N, C-alpha and C positions, 0 to 999 in steps of 0.2 A: 072601321079601323079598331075600335075598342074590342070587338068580338075576337079579332085575330090576336090581339095582345092578351086578352083573357085566356084564350086557348093555349097560347104559347106559355103563359105563366103557369097554367094548370099542368101542362105537360112537364114543365121544368120541376114543379113541386112533386109530381108523380115519380120522376126519375130520382129525385133526392130521397123520397120515402123508400123506394126500392133499395137504394144503396144503404140506407139505415137498416132495413130488415136484413139485407145481405150481410152486414156487419154482425148482426145477431147470430146468424148461421155460422159465420167464421169463428165467432167467440165460442159457440157451443162445441165446435170441432176442436178448437184449441184447448178448451177445458177438458175434453175427453182425453186428448193427448197428454196433457199435464197430469191427469189422474193416472194414466199408464206409467209415466215416468216416475211418479212418486211411489207407485207400487213396486217398481223395479228397485228403486233406491231403498225402500224399506226392507226388501228381501236381502239386498247386498249388506245393509247395516246389520241385519240379523246374522248373516253368515260371518261377518267380521267379529261380532260379539261371540258367536258360537266357537270360533277358532280360539279366542282368548280363554273362554271357559274350559274348553277341552284341554288346553295347555295347563291350566290350573287344576285339572281333573275335577271340575265342578259339573253338576248336572246341567244338561242343555235341554231346554224346553223345545219341542218341535215347532217349526215355523207354521203359523196359521195364516195362510194367504186369504185375502178377501176373495169372495166368489165372483165379484163383479169386475169387469174390465172396461176400459174406455170404449172399446168396440161395442160392447153390450149397452153401455150408457147411451152412446150416440144413436144406436139402432132403436132403442126404446124411445128416445126423445123424438126421432124423426117419425116414428109411427104413432106418437101420442097426438091428442088434439092440439096441444100447444105447438108442437113441432110442425104439424100440418099447417096451422095458421101462419106461423113465421115463414115457412118455406113458400107458401102461396103469396104472401105479401112481398117476399123477396123476388118474386117472379119465377120461381121454380115450381114445376108441377110435381107434387109429392107422389112417390110411388116406390116400388121395389127397386127399380134401377137407381133412383136417387139415393135411397137408403144404402144400397150396396156400395155406391160411390163414396158416400160419407164414411162408411165403415172402413173402406180401403184407405181413405185419407188418414184416418186415425191409425190404422195398422202400419202405414209408412212412417209414422212418428216424426213428421216434419211439421212444425207449427206453421199454420197458414199465414199468420201475420208476418212471418219472416219470408216465407216462400213467395208471397205476393208483393213484397216490398218493391217499390219502384226503382230504388237504387241498386237492388240486387246484392247489397253487402251482406245481408243476413240469410241468404238462401240455404246455406248448409249448416246453420247454427243449430246445435243439438242441446243447448242449455235450457234448463227449465225456466 
């Protein structure tokens, strides 16, 4: 009887550990999405400031965008040893297909913590 209880307890702990690692994956994707949104906001802020400077006939410095994107960040993370470790522990077999899927999630720009909310209230929330 104890052996069955120990097996059940170990299986339950394994499921909880996988969920914890899956939360790390979701957080990595959300961080990449947040990075993209912040980058878009910085460009919009620059454009607004440039309009004001042009009206005042002041010199406008060119916008210098960051070279990195959220898509590149998540792709680099998924292909890194750390990303590989986290994905494996989350129960996901790392590979090109998984990396491509993570990049597509970032490209869609919907934060996963909202998209996967049980109550569905935040599914279309685009706030940072």
